[in-house]
C-alpha positions as CSV (number, residue, x, y, z in Angstrom):
1,M,-68.5,-4.0,10.3
2,T,-66.9,-0.8,8.8
3,G,-64.0,-1.6,6.5
4,W,-64.7,-5.3,6.6
5,V,-63.3,-7.3,3.6
6,R,-64.8,-10.7,2.7
7,D,-62.5,-13.8,3.1
8,T,-62.4,-14.6,-0.6
9,A,-61.3,-11.1,-1.7
10,I,-57.9,-10.8,-3.3
11,V,-55.8,-8.3,-1.3
12,I,-52.4,-6.7,-1.4
13,S,-50.5,-7.3,1.8
14,G,-47.0,-6.3,0.8
15,M,-45.2,-3.9,-1.6
16,A,-41.8,-2.6,-2.6
17,V,-40.6,-0.1,-5.1
18,E,-37.5,1.4,-6.8
19,A,-38.0,4.7,-8.6
20,P,-35.9,7.5,-10.0
21,G,-34.4,9.9,-7.6
22,G,-32.7,7.2,-5.5
23,I,-36.1,6.0,-4.1
24,D,-36.1,2.5,-2.8
25,T,-39.0,2.3,-0.3
26,P,-42.7,2.9,-0.6
27,E,-42.5,5.6,2.1
28,D,-39.9,7.6,0.3
29,F,-41.9,7.2,-2.9
30,Y,-45.0,8.6,-1.2
31,A,-43.0,11.5,0.3
32,A,-41.6,12.5,-3.0
33,L,-45.0,12.4,-4.7
34,A,-46.7,14.2,-1.9
35,A,-44.1,17.0,-2.2
36,G,-44.7,17.2,-5.9
37,A,-41.1,16.2,-6.6
38,D,-39.6,16.3,-10.1
39,L,-37.6,13.0,-10.4
40,I,-36.3,13.6,-13.9
41,G,-32.6,13.8,-14.5
42,P,-30.0,13.6,-17.3
43,M,-29.2,10.5,-19.3
44,P,-26.8,8.2,-17.5
45,R,-23.2,8.4,-18.6
46,D,-22.1,5.1,-17.2
47,R,-23.9,2.7,-19.6
48,D,-21.7,3.1,-22.7
49,W,-24.6,4.8,-24.5
50,P,-23.7,7.0,-27.5
51,V,-25.3,10.0,-25.8
52,D,-23.9,12.5,-28.2
53,Q,-25.4,10.6,-31.1
54,V,-28.8,10.3,-29.3
55,L,-28.9,14.0,-28.6
56,A,-28.1,14.8,-32.2
57,L,-30.8,12.7,-33.8
58,D,-32.9,15.7,-34.8
59,R,-30.1,16.7,-37.3
60,Q,-31.6,14.0,-39.5
61,P,-34.6,15.1,-41.6
62,G,-37.8,13.9,-40.1
63,W,-36.4,13.1,-36.7
64,G,-37.4,14.9,-33.5
65,A,-35.3,16.4,-30.8
66,V,-34.2,14.2,-27.9
67,P,-33.8,16.1,-24.6
68,D,-31.1,15.0,-22.2
69,A,-33.7,13.8,-19.7
70,G,-35.4,10.8,-18.3
71,G,-36.5,9.1,-15.1
72,F,-33.5,6.8,-14.4
73,L,-32.8,4.5,-11.5
74,D,-29.7,5.4,-9.5
75,G,-29.1,1.9,-8.4
76,A,-29.7,0.0,-11.6
77,A,-26.1,-1.3,-11.7
78,E,-25.9,-2.2,-8.0
79,F,-26.4,-5.8,-7.1
80,D,-25.1,-8.3,-4.5
81,P,-24.8,-11.6,-6.3
82,Q,-23.6,-13.5,-3.3
83,F,-26.8,-12.6,-1.4
84,F,-28.7,-14.5,-4.1
85,G,-26.2,-17.3,-4.5
86,L,-24.9,-16.2,-7.8
87,S,-21.3,-15.9,-9.2
88,P,-20.1,-12.4,-10.3
89,R,-19.7,-13.7,-13.8
90,E,-23.3,-15.0,-14.0
91,A,-24.6,-11.8,-12.4
92,A,-22.8,-9.6,-15.0
93,A,-24.4,-11.6,-17.8
94,M,-27.9,-11.0,-16.3
95,D,-30.1,-8.3,-17.7
96,P,-30.2,-5.6,-15.0
97,Q,-34.0,-6.0,-15.1
98,Q,-33.5,-9.5,-13.6
99,R,-31.3,-8.1,-10.8
100,V,-33.7,-5.2,-9.9
101,A,-36.7,-7.4,-10.1
102,M,-35.2,-10.0,-7.7
103,R,-34.3,-7.2,-5.2
104,V,-37.7,-5.6,-5.3
105,A,-39.6,-8.9,-5.1
106,W,-37.6,-9.9,-2.0
107,R,-38.4,-6.6,-0.3
108,A,-42.1,-6.9,-1.1
109,V,-42.2,-10.3,0.6
110,E,-40.4,-8.9,3.6
111,N,-42.8,-5.9,3.7
112,A,-45.6,-8.4,4.0
113,G,-44.0,-9.8,7.1
114,I,-42.9,-13.1,5.4
115,N,-39.4,-14.5,5.6
116,P,-38.2,-14.8,2.0
117,A,-35.6,-17.4,3.0
118,A,-38.3,-19.8,4.5
119,L,-40.4,-20.4,1.4
120,S,-38.6,-23.3,-0.3
121,G,-41.1,-25.6,-2.0
122,D,-44.1,-23.4,-1.4
123,E,-46.8,-23.0,-4.0
124,V,-46.2,-19.3,-4.5
125,G,-46.7,-17.7,-7.9
126,V,-44.6,-15.0,-9.6
127,Y,-46.1,-12.8,-12.3
128,F,-43.9,-10.0,-13.5
129,G,-44.1,-7.6,-16.4
130,A,-41.0,-6.8,-18.5
131,S,-39.9,-6.1,-22.0
132,L,-36.7,-6.7,-23.9
133,M,-34.2,-3.9,-23.5
134,E,-31.2,-5.1,-25.6
135,Y,-28.8,-5.9,-22.8
136,G,-25.2,-6.9,-23.5
137,P,-23.6,-8.4,-26.6
138,R,-25.4,-10.8,-28.9
139,A,-25.4,-14.4,-27.6
140,A,-24.1,-15.5,-31.0
141,T,-20.6,-14.3,-30.2
142,V,-17.7,-15.7,-28.2
143,N,-17.1,-13.8,-25.0
144,E,-16.3,-14.3,-21.4
145,Y,-20.1,-14.5,-20.6
146,S,-20.9,-17.3,-23.0
147,G,-22.7,-20.0,-21.2
148,H,-24.7,-17.5,-19.1
149,R,-26.2,-15.5,-22.0
150,I,-29.4,-17.6,-22.5
151,A,-30.6,-17.3,-19.0
152,G,-29.1,-13.9,-18.6
153,T,-31.1,-12.3,-21.4
154,A,-34.2,-14.5,-21.6
155,L,-37.3,-12.4,-20.8
156,G,-38.8,-15.4,-18.9
157,A,-35.9,-15.3,-16.5
158,V,-37.1,-12.1,-14.9
159,S,-39.8,-14.1,-13.1
160,G,-37.7,-17.3,-13.1
161,R,-34.9,-15.6,-11.1
162,I,-37.4,-14.5,-8.5
163,S,-38.9,-18.0,-8.1
164,H,-35.4,-19.5,-8.0
165,A,-34.2,-17.0,-5.4
166,L,-37.2,-17.7,-3.2
167,G,-37.2,-21.4,-3.9
168,V,-40.9,-21.3,-4.7
169,M,-42.7,-23.8,-7.0
170,G,-45.8,-22.1,-8.2
171,P,-46.4,-20.6,-11.6
172,S,-43.6,-18.3,-12.8
173,V,-44.7,-16.1,-15.7
174,V,-43.3,-13.0,-17.4
175,V,-45.9,-10.8,-19.0
176,D,-45.0,-8.6,-22.0
177,T,-48.0,-6.4,-23.0
178,A,-45.6,-3.5,-23.5
179,C,-46.6,-0.5,-21.3
180,A,-49.5,-2.5,-19.8
181,S,-47.3,-5.3,-18.7
182,S,-47.1,-4.9,-14.9
183,L,-50.8,-4.2,-14.4
184,T,-51.6,-7.2,-16.6
185,A,-49.3,-9.2,-14.4
186,V,-51.2,-8.2,-11.3
187,H,-54.5,-9.1,-13.0
188,Q,-53.1,-12.5,-13.9
189,A,-51.8,-13.1,-10.4
190,A,-55.2,-12.3,-8.9
191,A,-56.9,-14.7,-11.4
192,A,-54.3,-17.4,-10.6
193,I,-55.1,-17.2,-6.9
194,R,-58.9,-17.4,-7.5
195,A,-58.3,-20.4,-9.7
196,G,-56.2,-22.2,-7.1
197,D,-53.0,-22.2,-9.2
198,C,-51.0,-20.9,-6.3
199,D,-51.5,-20.0,-2.6
200,W,-50.3,-16.5,-3.0
201,A,-48.2,-14.6,-5.5
202,V,-45.7,-11.8,-6.0
203,A,-46.7,-9.6,-8.9
204,G,-45.3,-6.4,-10.5
205,G,-43.0,-5.2,-13.2
206,V,-39.6,-3.8,-14.0
207,C,-38.0,-1.5,-16.6
208,V,-34.3,-0.8,-16.8
209,M,-33.1,0.6,-20.2
210,A,-30.0,-1.2,-21.2
211,S,-29.8,0.7,-24.5
212,P,-31.2,4.0,-25.7
213,A,-33.4,2.2,-28.3
214,A,-36.6,3.8,-27.0
215,F,-35.2,7.3,-27.6
216,F,-34.3,6.4,-31.2
217,E,-37.8,5.0,-31.8
218,F,-39.7,8.0,-30.4
219,S,-37.3,10.5,-32.0
220,R,-38.3,9.1,-35.3
221,S,-41.9,9.3,-34.4
222,N,-41.5,12.9,-33.1
223,A,-43.1,11.8,-29.8
224,L,-40.6,12.9,-27.2
225,A,-41.2,15.9,-24.9
226,E,-39.3,19.0,-26.1
227,D,-38.5,20.1,-22.6
228,G,-37.8,16.7,-21.1
229,R,-41.0,16.7,-18.9
230,C,-44.0,14.4,-19.2
231,R,-46.9,16.9,-18.9
232,S,-49.7,14.4,-18.4
233,Y,-53.1,15.7,-19.5
234,S,-51.7,19.2,-19.9
235,S,-52.1,21.8,-22.6
236,G,-48.3,22.1,-22.6
237,A,-47.7,18.5,-23.4
238,T,-45.3,17.9,-26.3
239,G,-44.6,14.2,-25.9
240,T,-43.5,11.6,-23.4
241,V,-40.3,11.2,-21.3
242,W,-38.8,7.7,-20.8
243,G,-38.3,6.4,-17.4
244,E,-37.3,3.4,-15.4
245,G,-38.6,1.7,-12.2
246,A,-39.7,-1.5,-10.5
247,G,-42.5,-2.4,-8.2
248,A,-43.8,-5.6,-6.6
249,V,-46.9,-6.4,-4.6
250,V,-47.8,-9.5,-2.5
251,V,-51.2,-10.8,-3.5
252,E,-53.3,-13.3,-1.5
253,T,-56.8,-13.8,-0.2
254,A,-58.1,-11.8,2.7
255,A,-58.5,-15.0,4.7
256,S,-54.8,-15.9,4.2
257,A,-53.8,-12.4,5.2
258,R,-56.0,-12.5,8.3
259,A,-54.7,-15.9,9.3
260,A,-51.1,-14.5,9.3
261,N,-52.2,-11.1,10.8
262,R,-50.8,-9.3,7.8
263,R,-51.7,-5.7,6.8
264,I,-54.2,-5.2,4.0
265,Y,-53.1,-2.3,1.9
266,G,-55.9,-2.7,-0.6
267,V,-58.4,-5.1,-2.2
268,I,-58.2,-5.8,-6.0
269,A,-61.9,-5.4,-6.3
270,G,-61.9,-6.0,-10.1
271,S,-59.6,-5.9,-13.1
272,R,-59.9,-6.5,-16.8
273,V,-57.5,-6.7,-19.8
274,N,-58.5,-6.3,-23.4
275,H,-57.1,-5.3,-26.8
276,N,-57.9,-2.4,-29.2
277,G,-58.6,-4.8,-32.1
278,A,-58.2,-3.9,-35.7
279,G,-58.6,-0.5,-37.3
280,G,-55.8,2.1,-37.1
281,P,-52.1,1.4,-36.6
282,I,-51.4,-0.9,-33.7
283,V,-49.6,1.9,-31.7
284,V,-52.6,4.2,-31.8
285,P,-55.0,4.1,-28.8
286,N,-58.7,3.2,-29.1
287,A,-61.0,5.1,-26.9
288,Q,-63.9,2.6,-27.4
289,A,-61.7,-0.3,-26.3
290,Q,-60.5,1.7,-23.3
291,R,-64.1,2.4,-22.3
292,R,-64.9,-1.3,-22.6
293,V,-62.0,-2.4,-20.3
294,I,-63.0,0.3,-17.7
295,E,-66.7,-0.8,-17.8
296,G,-65.6,-4.4,-17.5
297,A,-63.4,-3.8,-14.5
298,V,-66.1,-1.7,-12.8
299,A,-68.7,-4.4,-13.4
300,A,-66.3,-7.1,-12.0
301,S,-65.6,-5.1,-8.9
302,G,-69.2,-4.5,-7.9
303,V,-68.2,-0.9,-6.9
304,D,-70.4,1.9,-8.1
305,A,-68.4,4.1,-10.6
306,A,-69.5,7.1,-8.6
307,M,-67.5,5.9,-5.6
308,I,-64.2,6.1,-7.4
309,D,-62.5,9.2,-6.0
310,L,-59.1,8.9,-7.6
311,I,-58.0,7.7,-11.0
312,E,-54.3,7.0,-11.7
313,G,-54.3,7.3,-15.4
314,H,-51.8,6.3,-18.1
315,G,-51.1,9.9,-19.0
316,T,-48.1,9.7,-21.4
317,A,-48.5,13.3,-22.6
318,T,-49.0,12.1,-26.2
319,L,-52.0,12.0,-28.6
320,G,-53.5,9.2,-26.4
321,D,-54.3,11.5,-23.5
322,P,-57.5,13.1,-24.8
323,M,-58.8,9.7,-25.8
324,E,-58.1,8.3,-22.4
325,L,-59.8,11.2,-20.7
326,D,-62.8,10.7,-22.9
327,A,-63.0,7.1,-21.9
328,L,-62.7,7.9,-18.2
329,A,-65.3,10.6,-18.5
330,S,-67.7,8.3,-20.2
331,V,-67.7,5.9,-17.2
332,Y,-66.5,7.7,-14.0
333,G,-67.4,11.3,-15.1
334,A,-70.9,10.3,-16.2
335,A,-71.4,8.5,-12.8
336,R,-70.2,11.4,-10.7
337,G,-71.4,14.4,-12.6
338,P,-69.7,17.8,-13.0
339,E,-70.6,18.8,-9.4
340,N,-68.5,16.1,-7.9
341,P,-65.6,15.3,-10.3
342,A,-63.1,12.5,-9.8
343,A,-59.5,13.4,-9.4
344,V,-57.1,12.3,-12.2
345,G,-53.3,12.2,-12.2
346,S,-50.3,10.3,-13.4
347,V,-47.0,9.4,-11.7
348,K,-45.4,9.8,-15.2
349,S,-45.6,13.6,-14.6
350,N,-43.0,13.1,-11.7
351,A,-40.8,10.2,-13.0
352,G,-41.4,9.7,-16.7
353,H,-42.9,6.7,-18.5
354,A,-41.5,3.6,-16.9
355,Q,-42.9,1.4,-19.7
356,A,-43.4,-2.2,-18.5
357,A,-43.3,-1.0,-14.9
358,S,-45.5,2.0,-15.2
359,G,-48.7,0.4,-14.1
360,V,-47.4,-1.0,-10.9
361,L,-45.7,2.3,-10.0
362,G,-49.1,3.9,-10.4
363,L,-50.7,1.1,-8.3
364,I,-48.2,1.6,-5.5
365,K,-48.8,5.4,-5.7
366,V,-52.5,4.9,-5.1
367,L,-52.0,2.3,-2.3
368,Q,-49.8,4.8,-0.5
369,C,-52.4,7.6,-1.1
370,G,-55.0,5.4,0.4
371,R,-52.8,4.5,3.4
372,H,-52.1,8.2,4.1
373,G,-55.6,9.4,3.3
374,T,-54.2,11.9,0.9
375,I,-54.4,12.6,-2.9
376,V,-51.0,13.7,-4.1
377,P,-50.6,16.3,-6.9
378,S,-50.0,15.4,-10.5
379,L,-47.5,17.8,-11.9
380,Y,-48.5,20.4,-14.6
381,A,-52.1,20.0,-13.6
382,D,-52.4,23.8,-13.4
383,E,-52.6,23.9,-17.2
384,P,-55.1,21.2,-18.2
385,T,-55.5,20.2,-21.8
386,D,-58.3,22.0,-23.7
387,E,-59.0,18.8,-25.7
388,I,-61.9,18.0,-23.4
389,D,-64.6,20.1,-21.6
390,W,-63.5,19.7,-18.0
391,D,-66.5,21.5,-16.6
392,A,-68.8,18.9,-18.1
393,S,-66.5,15.9,-17.9
394,G,-67.0,14.9,-14.3
395,L,-63.2,14.8,-14.0
396,R,-60.6,17.2,-12.6
397,L,-56.8,17.1,-12.5
398,A,-55.3,16.5,-9.0
399,A,-53.4,19.8,-8.9
400,E,-52.7,20.0,-5.1
401,R,-52.1,17.7,-2.2
402,E,-55.5,17.2,-0.5
403,A,-57.2,15.1,2.2
404,W,-59.0,12.0,0.9
405,P,-61.8,11.1,3.3
406,A,-62.9,7.5,3.5
407,R,-66.4,6.3,2.6
408,D,-67.8,4.2,5.4
409,G,-64.2,2.9,6.1
410,H,-63.1,2.5,2.5
411,R,-61.4,4.5,-0.2
412,Y,-61.9,3.6,-3.8
413,A,-59.6,4.2,-6.8
414,A,-58.8,3.0,-10.3
415,V,-55.6,2.5,-12.2
416,S,-55.1,2.3,-16.0
417,S,-52.3,1.1,-18.3
418,F,-52.3,1.0,-22.0
419,G,-49.6,-0.7,-24.2
420,V,-48.1,0.2,-27.5
421,S,-49.0,-3.4,-28.5
422,G,-52.7,-2.5,-28.2
423,T,-53.4,-4.1,-24.8
424,N,-55.4,-2.1,-22.2
425,A,-55.5,-2.9,-18.5
426,H,-57.7,-1.4,-15.8
427,L,-57.9,-2.2,-12.1
428,I,-60.3,-1.1,-9.3
429,L,-58.9,-0.8,-5.8
430,D,-60.8,-0.8,-2.5
431,M,-58.6,0.4,0.3
432,P,-60.0,-0.2,3.8
433,E,-59.2,2.5,6.3
434,A,-58.2,-0.1,8.9
435,T,-55.1,-2.1,7.8
436,R,-56.2,-5.3,9.5
437,V,-59.8,-6.1,8.8
């Protein structure tokens, strides 16, 4: 049967997203990307950040300029504690990443056609990527939020709050593999379902910057974009641009989705996670390790590398981009050949680098492309980097919105995430043309 998915396949049956530009639905996210929207804006002035100090960092010898730019969430400070049974004081003590993650996870469950209020006691897992973002005063001080600070700032509480809000009793795990966190979380959720650790799971990631620490770090490394734009894989790239976001997907077996007559947005055909190992500095990418994780995911998926039409890359617009392209070309480009190159892009070109949430934002982008049968443009693709030979690479940048025909009822894509901690994650998606198969 065309588009058929085997019962044991791990599928995605629900999704939700919050992204810069006031985006809070997958449909609005797709519309913005399809239109080639630039979602970058100025730094927020309502977070008590020393913005003037941040923008003046380059006055110190050896520090790079910090543009007044980033992909920031409009609704990061918005939260209805009563809806989740929390007091205003407890909610104020919570890292905003917990609040945004709860909201996005709830919506993903609803998107799957599941009543989030009817899950109490169910064996549902929660796997969420997040990293510490220096929220609030130190816990070792006396203030009006004392007593709520431990749970309010604990990284593990990002997933714990979701499980608590849903009343579910499956595994509840926060994953911190830096910028690979959310894709690693999806990988772990799929593995947990295969192992029988839970019936189904909510997986994803969140990033809300409670402090401008990342700007200080990358200013000192001279790795921020001069013009405040993340020019992924472009000859005009001068560095990355920080962003925020959150995304969640509902993951279950195809048999479970069919039994409940739920949509199947995509199949997690295969995924792998590895590490760069020793050698250079921990923050420097390793093309060999990236090639290995890609090869491992392709082998696990059983999908021919030549069938992968779209690759959502990491694409931070830093020194890692050429190494990533080399790794992608060695697997996908070699399989497809220069006559039929695979399209490559990165959502970071639109919204900046959402760090722990970047992988799941790329995943949802690809799922929406598959749903609409369209490859959306990656910004700045009209000026591809000259660090690789595009004509021979078997790759091309997705420069324009274009139709994406199915192959015998399926569309195939890949998503990459690489972390500053040395972790690499790669996932192969099979998106059936029919949503109920």
